[in-house]
DRENSEMAR-692222 format. One line per field, with one value per residue (C-alpha): residue number from 1; x, y, z. Coordinates in steps of 0.1 Angstrom, whole numbers, plus 2048, in hexadecimal, padded with zeros to 3 digits. Layout:
<pts>
i	(NUM, ...)
east	(X, ...)
north	(Y, ...)
up	(Z, ...)
</pts>
This chain:
<pts>
i	(1, 2, 3, 4, 5, 6, 7, 8, 9, 10, 11, 12, 13, 14, 15, 16, 17, 18, 19, 20, 21, 22, 23, 24, 25, 26, 27, 28, 29, 30, 31, 32, 33, 34, 35, 36, 37, 38, 39, 40, 41, 42, 43, 44, 45, 46, 47, 48, 49, 50, 51, 52, 53, 54, 55, 56, 57, 58, 59, 60, 61, 62, 63, 64, 65, 66, 67, 68, 69, 70, 71, 72, 73, 74, 75, 76, 77, 78, 79, 80, 81, 82, 83, 84, 85, 86, 87, 88, 89, 90, 91, 92, 93, 94, 95, 96, 97, 98, 99, 100, 101, 102, 103, 104, 105, 106, 107, 108, 109, 110, 111, 112, 113, 114, 115, 116, 117, 118, 119, 120, 121, 122, 123, 124, 125, 126, 127, 128, 129, 130, 131, 132, 133, 134, 135, 136, 137, 138, 139, 140, 141, 142, 143, 144, 145, 146, 147, 148, 149, 150, 151, 152, 153, 154, 155, 156, 157, 158, 159, 160, 161, 162, 163, 164, 165, 166, 167, 168, 169, 170, 171, 172, 173, 174, 175, 176, 177, 178, 179, 180, 181, 182, 183, 184, 185, 186, 187, 188, 189, 190, 191, 192, 193, 194, 195, 196, 197, 198, 199, 200, 201, 202, 203, 204, 205, 206, 207, 208, 209, 210, 211, 212, 213, 214, 215, 216, 217, 218, 219, 220, 221, 222, 223, 224, 225, 226, 227, 228, 229, 230, 231, 232, 233, 234, 235, 236, 237, 238, 239, 240, 241, 242, 243, 244, 245, 246, 247, 248, 249, 250, 251, 252, 253, 254, 255, 256, 257, 258, 259, 260, 261, 262, 263, 264, 265, 266, 267, 268, 269, 270, 271, 272, 273, 274, 275, 276, 277, 278, 279, 280, 281, 282, 283, 284, 285, 286, 287, 288, 289, 290, 291, 292, 293, 294, 295, 296, 297, 298, 299, 300, 301, 302, 303, 304, 305, 306, 307, 308, 309, 310, 311, 312, 313, 314, 315, 316, 317, 318, 319, 320, 321, 322, 323, 324, 325, 326, 327, 328, 329, 330, 331, 332, 333, 334, 335, 336, 337, 338, 339, 340, 341, 342, 343, 344, 345, 346, 347, 348, 349, 350, 351, 352, 353, 354, 355, 356, 357, 358, 359, 360, 361, 362, 363, 364, 365, 366, 367, 368, 369, 370, 371, 372, 373, 374, 375, 376, 377, 378, 379, 380, 381, 382, 383, 384, 385, 386, 387, 388, 389, 390, 391, 392, 393, 394, 395, 396, 397, 398, 399, 400, 401, 402, 403, 404, 405, 406, 407, 408, 409, 410, 411, 412, 413, 414, 415, 416, 417, 418, 419, 420, 421, 422, 423, 424, 425, 426, 427, 428, 429, 430, 431, 432, 433, 434, 435, 436, 437, 438, 439, 440, 441, 442, 443, 444, 445, 446, 447, 448, 449, 450, 451, 452, 453, 454, 455, 456, 457, 458, 459, 460, 461, 462, 463, 464, 465, 466, 467, 468, 469, 470, 471, 472, 473, 474, 475, 476, 477, 478, 479, 480, 481, 482, 483, 484, 485, 486, 487, 488, 489, 490, 491, 492, 493, 494, 495, 496, 497, 498, 499, 500, 501, 502, 503, 504, 505, 506, 507, 508, 509, 510, 511, 512, 513, 514, 515, 516, 517, 518, 519, 520, 521, 522, 523, 524, 525, 526, 527, 528, 529, 530, 531, 532, 533, 534, 535, 536, 537, 538, 539, 540, 541, 542, 543, 544, 545, 546, 547, 548, 549, 550, 551, 552, 553, 554, 555, 556, 557, 558, 559, 560, 561, 562, 563, 564, 565, 566, 567, 568, 569, 570, 571, 572, 573, 574, 575, 576, 577, 578, 579, 580, 581, 582, 583, 584, 585)
east	(BCB, BBF, BBB, BAC, B92, B8A, B85, B70, B5C, B5A, B4F, B35, B26, B27, B0E, AF8, AF4, AF9, AD9, ACB, ACC, AC3, AA1, AA0, AA6, A89, A6C, A7B, A77, A52, A48, A50, A42, A21, A24, A28, A0A, 9F2, A00, 9F5, 9DA, 9D1, 9DB, 9C0, 9A3, 9B0, 9B3, 990, 97A, 953, 94E, 932, 947, 945, 96B, 973, 95B, 971, 98F, 986, 97B, 9A1, 9B5, 9A0, 9A6, 9CD, 9CA, 9B9, 9D5, 9F3, 9E5, 9E6, A09, A17, A0C, A1E, A3E, A3C, A3E, A54, A6A, A64, A6F, A92, A99, A95, AAB, AC6, AE3, AE3, B02, AF9, B07, B0F, B29, B27, B1D, AF5, AEA, AD8, ACE, AD6, AE9, AD5, AE3, B02, B06, B1F, B3B, B38, B2A, B14, B31, B41, B25, B1E, B45, B4A, B2E, B32, B5A, B4A, B35, B54, B68, B4F, B4C, B6F, B75, B69, B64, B4C, B27, B07, AED, AFF, AFE, AE0, AD2, AD4, ABD, AC4, AB7, ACB, ACA, AC3, AEB, AED, B0A, B23, B31, B43, B45, B22, B20, B0A, AF0, ACB, ABF, AA3, AA9, AAF, A8D, A7E, A8A, A7E, A61, A5D, A69, A94, A8E, A79, A93, AAE, A9F, A9D, ABD, ACF, AB7, AC9, AED, AEA, AD6, AF6, B17, B01, AFA, B1F, B2F, B15, B1D, B45, B44, B5D, B40, B2F, B50, B51, B2A, B2D, B4C, B41, B20, B38, B4E, B23, B18, B3A, B39, B10, B1B, B35, B1F, B04, B23, B30, B0A, B06, B26, B16, AF9, B08, B1C, B03, AED, B0E, B14, AED, AE8, B0B, AFF, ADA, AE6, AE4, ABC, AA9, ABB, AB3, ABB, AA2, A95, A80, A72, A95, AA8, ABB, AB7, ACC, AE0, AE1, B01, B01, ADE, AF1, B11, AF1, AE5, B03, B0D, AE9, AF3, B15, B02, AEB, B07, B15, AF5, AEF, B11, B15, AE7, AF7, B16, B00, AE9, B07, B1E, B07, AFD, B1A, B29, B0A, B19, B2C, B27, B43, B3D, B1A, B1B, B30, B0D, AF7, B18, B16, AF4, AF3, B0B, AF1, AD0, AD5, AE1, AC4, AAC, AB9, AB5, A90, A8C, A96, A85, A62, A6C, A78, A51, A41, A59, A59, A33, A38, A52, A3A, A20, A38, A48, A20, A16, A2F, A2E, A0D, A10, A32, A1D, 9FF, A17, A25, 9FD, 9FA, A1D, A11, 9F4, A06, A22, A0A, 9F6, 9D4, 9DE, 9E9, 9FA, 9FF, A27, A2C, A37, A32, A55, A5B, A48, A5A, A78, A65, A55, A7E, A83, A63, A67, A8C, A7E, A5E, A7E, A94, A78, A6C, A92, A8D, A6E, A7A, A9D, A99, A85, AA0, AB2, ACF, AC6, AD5, AF3, B16, B1C, AFE, B07, B2F, B1F, B07, B23, B41, B23, B1C, B3D, B47, B2A, B2F, B55, B50, B2E, B38, B3C, B20, B05, B14, B09, AEB, AE1, AF0, AD2, AB5, ABF, AC2, AA0, A8D, AA2, A96, AB1, AA9, A96, A98, A9D, AA6, AC8, AE0, B01, B17, B37, B42, B2E, B0F, AF0, ACE, AC6, AB9, ABC, ABD, AC8, ACE, AF3, AF7, AE5, AED, AEF, AEF, B06, AFC, B13, B00, B1D, B13, B1E, B1A, B1D, B1B, B02, B1B, B29, B0B, B03, B23, B25, B0F, AF8, AE7, AC8, ABF, AA0, A8F, A82, A88, A62, A6E, A8A, AAE, ACF, AE9, B06, B20, B3B, B52, B73, B6E, B88, B82, B85, B63, B44, B31, B0F, B16, B21, AFF, AEE, B00, AFE, AD8, AD0, AE0, AC6, AA2, AAF, AB9, A95, AA9, AAB, A8A, A81, A73, A80, A95, AB7, AD5, AFC, B11, B34, B45, B68, B80, B9C, BBC, BB8, B97, B6E, B63, B3A, B25, B05, AE7, ACC, AB3, AA6, A88, A9B, ABE, ACA, AD1, AE3, B04, AEE, AE4, B09, B18, AFE, B01, B26, B20, B09, B24, B40, B2D, B21, B40, B51, B37, B36, B5C, B60, B81, B78, B99, BB2, BD2, BF1, C12, C2C, C54, C66, C8E, CA4, CC2, CDB, CFF, D13, D2E, D16, D1E, D42, D46, D29, D45, D62, D54, D4A)
north	(A9F, A9D, A7D, A7C, A97, A84, A62, A75, A81, A5F, A4E, A6D, A6A, A3F, A43, A58, A41, A23, A35, A35, A0E, A02, A1B, A0E, 9EB, 9E9, 9FA, 9E4, 9C4, 9D3, 9D0, 9AF, 9A2, 9B8, 9A5, 984, 986, 995, 970, 95C, 96D, 965, 941, 937, 946, 930, 916, 919, 908, 90E, 933, 940, 933, 94A, 946, 94E, 96E, 973, 971, 986, 99D, 99D, 9A1, 9C3, 9CC, 9C8, 9D6, 9F1, 9F5, 9F0, A0B, A25, A15, A1E, A43, A46, A35, A4B, A6B, A5B, A52, A78, A83, A6D, A7A, A9E, A98, A85, A92, A8A, A82, A8D, A79, A94, A86, AA6, AC3, AB3, A9F, A80, A6F, A69, A56, A5C, A3B, A24, 9FD, 9E9, 9FA, A15, A35, A49, A62, A46, A36, A5C, A60, A3C, A42, A62, A53, A39, A4D, A60, A45, A39, A58, A5D, A38, A3E, A19, A16, A13, A24, A0B, 9ED, 9F8, 9E3, 9D6, 9B8, 9B0, 997, 993, 9B1, 9CC, 9D9, 9E0, 9F4, 9E5, 9E5, 9C1, 9BC, 9DB, 9E9, A0A, A0E, 9F8, A03, 9EF, 9EA, A07, A1A, A16, A19, A42, A44, A34, A19, 9F7, 9F7, 9E9, A0A, A1F, A0B, A13, A35, A3A, A28, A3D, A5C, A4D, A49, A67, A7A, A6C, A6D, A8F, A98, A88, A9A, AB8, AB8, AA4, ABB, AC8, AD6, AE8, AF9, AFB, B11, B1F, B31, B37, B4C, B62, B67, B76, B8D, B9B, BA6, BB1, BC7, BD1, BDD, BF1, BFF, C0D, C1D, C2C, C3F, C44, C59, C68, C75, C7C, C91, CA2, CA9, CBA, CD4, CDB, CEB, CF5, D18, D0F, CFA, CF4, D0E, D1D, D13, D2B, D33, D59, D6F, D54, D39, D18, D06, D12, D0A, CFD, CE8, CD7, CD0, CBB, CAC, C9F, C90, C7D, C74, C66, C56, C45, C34, C2B, C15, C09, BFD, BEE, BDC, BCF, BBF, BB3, BA3, B92, B85, B77, B5C, B50, B4F, B38, B22, B18, B02, AE6, AEB, B13, B0B, B13, B30, B42, B34, B47, B68, B6B, B62, B7E, B99, B87, B75, B9F, BAC, B91, B99, BBC, BB5, BA3, BB4, BD6, BC2, BB5, BDB, BE4, BDF, BF6, C0C, C12, C16, C33, C45, C45, C50, C6A, C76, C76, C90, C9E, CAE, CB1, CC7, CDB, CE2, CEB, D05, D11, D12, D29, D3B, D46, D52, D62, D77, D81, D6A, D55, D63, D4E, D57, D5C, D54, D73, D78, D75, D53, D43, D3B, D32, D1A, D0A, D07, CF2, CDE, CD9, CCD, CB5, CA8, C9F, C90, C7C, C75, C6A, C50, C3D, C3D, C2B, C0B, C06, C14, BF8, BE9, C00, BE3, BD7, BDD, BF7, C0C, C0D, C17, C35, C3F, C4A, C53, C6F, C72, C75, C95, CA4, CA4, CAD, CC5, CDA, CE5, D05, D03, CF4, D0F, D2B, D1A, D15, D36, D47, D31, D3D, D64, D5D, D55, D70, D8B, DA2, DB6, DAE, DB4, DDB, DE4, DFE, DE6, DE8, DC4, DC7, DE4, DE2, DF9, DF2, DE7, DC3, DB6, D8E, D78, D57, D36, D3C, D60, D83, D9E, DC4, DE4, E05, E20, E23, E04, DF1, DC8, DB7, D99, D8B, D66, D5F, D4D, D70, D7C, D6C, D69, D97, DB3, DC3, DE3, DEA, E0A, E01, DF2, E17, E2B, E39, E48, E57, E48, E5E, E66, E7C, E96, E9C, EBC, ECB, EED, F02, F10, F33, F34, F29, F0A, F19, F2C, F0E, EF9, F16, F10, EF4, EE7, F0B, EF6, ED5, EE9, EF6, ECF, EBF, E9D, E99, E9F, EB5, E9E, E91, EB2, EB2, EB6, EBE, EAB, EB6, E91, E96, EBB, EAD, EC3, EE3, EDB, ECE, EB4, EBB, EA1, EAE, E96, E94, E7C, E75, E54, E4D, E3B, E3A, E60, E62, E65, E84, E94, E91, EA3, EC1, EC1, ECB, EE4, EFB, EF4, EFE, F1E, F27, F26, F3C, F51, F56, F54, F34, F1F, EFB, EEE, ECF, ED9, EC4, ECD, EC6, EC5, ECB, ECC, EE2, ED6, EEE, EE7, EE1, EFC, F18, F34, F2C, F33, F4E, F61, F55, F6A, F8A)
up	(ACE, AAE, AA6, ACD, AC0, A9C, AB9, ACF, AB2, A9D, ABD, AC3, A9C, AA3, AC2, AB0, A91, AA9, ABC, A9B, A8E, AAC, AAA, A82, A8F, AA8, A8F, A74, A88, A93, A73, A71, A8D, A7F, A5F, A73, A86, A68, A56, A74, A78, A50, A57, A71, A5E, A3F, A53, A60, A47, A55, A47, A62, A7F, A98, A9F, A7C, A81, A9E, A93, A74, A8A, A9C, A7B, A73, A94, A90, A6A, A7D, A98, A7D, A6C, A8A, A92, A6D, A6F, A94, A85, A61, A7D, A90, A6E, A66, A84, A85, A62, A6D, A8D, A7B, A68, A42, A29, A01, 9EC, 9D3, 9BD, 9A0, 9B6, 9B7, 9CE, 9C7, 9E8, A09, A21, A46, A57, A5C, A4C, A5A, A6A, A52, A5B, A4A, A42, A35, A1D, A13, A06, 9F6, 9E6, 9D1, 9D2, 9BD, 9A4, 99A, 998, 97F, 96B, 968, 957, 930, 92D, 946, 937, 94D, 93D, 94F, 970, 985, 9A5, 9B7, 9D5, 9F3, A15, A25, A0D, 9E5, 9D4, 9B8, 9A3, 982, 983, 9A1, 9AE, 9C7, 9BF, 9DF, 9F7, A01, A23, A34, A48, A2C, A1D, A42, A46, A1E, A21, A09, A00, 9FC, 9D3, 9CA, 9DD, 9C8, 9A5, 9AE, 9BC, 99E, 984, 993, 991, 96F, 964, 97B, 96A, 943, 94D, 95B, 940, 924, 935, 933, 90F, 8F2, 8E0, 901, 90D, 8ED, 8E8, 90C, 904, 8E7, 903, 918, 8FA, 8EA, 90F, 916, 8F2, 8FB, 916, 905, 8F3, 90C, 91C, 8FA, 8F7, 91B, 917, 8F7, 907, 927, 90A, 8F5, 914, 928, 905, 902, 923, 921, 8FE, 908, 927, 91C, 912, 926, 944, 95C, 97C, 99B, 9AA, 9D0, 9C4, 9BA, 9D1, 9B6, 9C9, 9B1, 990, 96A, 96E, 994, 981, 966, 97B, 98E, 96D, 961, 984, 982, 95B, 96C, 985, 976, 95B, 976, 980, 961, 95C, 97D, 97A, 958, 964, 981, 969, 957, 96D, 97C, 959, 94C, 96C, 961, 940, 954, 96C, 97B, 988, 98D, 9AF, 9A9, 998, 9B4, 9D3, 9BE, 9BC, 9DE, 9E7, 9DF, 9E6, A05, A11, 9FE, A09, A32, A2B, A1F, A3C, A5A, A47, A48, A6C, A77, A6B, A8C, A9F, A81, A86, AAD, AA4, A8E, AA8, ACA, AAC, AA4, ACA, AD1, AB4, AB9, AE0, ADB, AC5, AE4, AF6, AE2, AD7, B02, B03, AE9, AF9, B17, B01, AF3, B0E, B0D, B2A, B4A, B64, B85, B8C, B6E, B54, B31, B24, B34, B1B, AFE, B12, B29, B05, AFB, B1A, B1A, AF3, AFE, B17, B01, AE6, AFC, B0A, AE6, ADC, AFB, AEE, ACE, AD3, ADD, AC0, AA8, A91, A9F, AC3, ADA, AC5, AD6, ABA, ABA, AE2, ADA, AC0, AD9, AF6, ADF, AD5, AFE, B05, AE6, AEC, B10, B0F, AEF, AFD, B25, B1E, B07, B21, B3B, B24, B1F, B45, B4A, B2F, B40, B60, B4F, B3F, B63, B74, B5C, B60, B42, B23, AFD, AFA, B1C, B1D, B2E, B3E, B3A, B47, B35, B16, B19, AFE, AF5, AFC, AD6, ADE, AF4, AE6, AFB, AF6, AF1, AFD, ADF, AE9, ACC, AD8, AD3, AB9, AA3, AB1, AB8, AD7, ADE, B04, B0C, B24, B41, B42, B46, B67, B75, B75, B7E, B62, B64, B55, B51, B45, B5C, B74, B52, B53, B7C, B6E, B6E, B7F, B6E, B81, B6E, B81, B82, B94, BA4, BB7, BDA, BD5, BC4, BDC, BDE, BDA, BBE, BA9, BB4, BA6, B85, B85, B8E, B71, B5A, B5A, B50, B30, B28, B13, B17, B3B, B5A, B73, B86, B9C, B9F, B98, BB5, BBB, BD2, BDD, BD7, BE5, BF3, BE5, BE3, BD1, BC6, BCF, BB8, BB4, BA3, B91, B98, B76, B70, B4B, B3C, B21, B2A, B06, B05, B29, B12, AFE, B1B, B2B, B0C, B0C, B34, B30, B12, B2B, B4B, B30, B23, B47, B5A, B41, B3E, B68, B63, B7C, B71, B73, B7F, B8C, B99, B8B, B93, B71, B7B, B5D, B5B, B3F, B35, B35, B2D, B46, B48, B37, B55, B4F, B29, B2E, B46, B31, B14, B28)
</pts>
């Protein structure tokens, strides 16, 4: 199977090179035909004896026109040959990691790839033979090619087709190739001589010694700087303060300086090593390619990053423009809602307390819209990794923020329902206090005991809320209950109870207090005193004062406030107590 694939690949290459050779042969044949045609015209002109005959002038005119057409054809031919070179795969002849020349087309049954491989092998074999004299290489010309030979060995052959691709004669090309081959072998021998190796080894050792000395000096400088910082920490290194707040202490500042020195130390060592290693690798010829590869490991990513930043500049400008416009759009919206919140701008049906919560919603929508506009211009926004991370973060946010989102939505609904405002006294479930904060997530109350209670907005929305402050100017009615036996007339109880509110300064006299009989029980009557008050925070204090006066007045009137209960009690008496007593008697 592998052999079949290789055979197919070879056939494909062979067909391409056969087509190239055919095309080059056609071009070469056209050049030969043009040359013969020109020689024919020149011969006809030379055979005419008359110097100024019309026929001779006509032939000269034809020759001039032919030369012009030939020059135009040569220009077109050059463009065509350059296109062939550009679109044709070439094979380098590089025996010592240094390219001497390229081979484009086949020669006989040898493909271009095989020609290049064979030439490299011959040059390397000649280099390995210490008895080969490079000056003995020569060029032998024949009708088909110009050959570079050493004794009976043909190193390489340059055909008319090779010369056609280079735009020179085959003799000129052969001379250039010969000179390059001789210089490459001589240079490689010089580079690998014993003296040269010893010199290069010493140069490498010298570079390593210099590197060690530099690292030693850097470490000494780092140690000196660290000791100096620790010595003068109390004198010169002071706390960084903003008014009375210590932003960075002297100890933290010293630690930052020491870490900075360490980072600078390793940065310098890395930089020196980066400069030194390519120099070391470039000393020996067989490691010179390593130097270029090592530099490429750093320069290629750096170049790629710089080009990426350069290509991203238009998108970055677009992002800045979007952010600039949306920033001032949010400022304008904030100004409008601030005017509404201050009462300077009024909109029918839109209350002042709606202003800032509505601004928060609008700002969030504008920021989300800004993110949608900016997202396509972010680096890597179209990559699968970026999309995967975005989906992952979205799933985490949706799974982990369900309760928070429900509280936020409940907070928005509560805002527009207006069940209470900051400063109102309310009761939520069994918690009573003054509203001190309304946030998107929670509402905070302060009780009469100065306790702070935090209630999630979702709990407020799902329960009942009692607001004592909404109609407090008209008076809030609160009740005091007591029980009295049936032996007392209800008129007397009403009279005593209604005399109590006028004696309490906290309660209102209008609307007038009133008494209700709430229940007729088995042993007593349940009375209820209803009193109005304007300050909801003083309800409990008013109740306490009413209870005090009830105790005093009813005690003075000889009225007993009772709630009868039946108690059953069993005395534990010894079983034979009577018998023992009688026995004793």
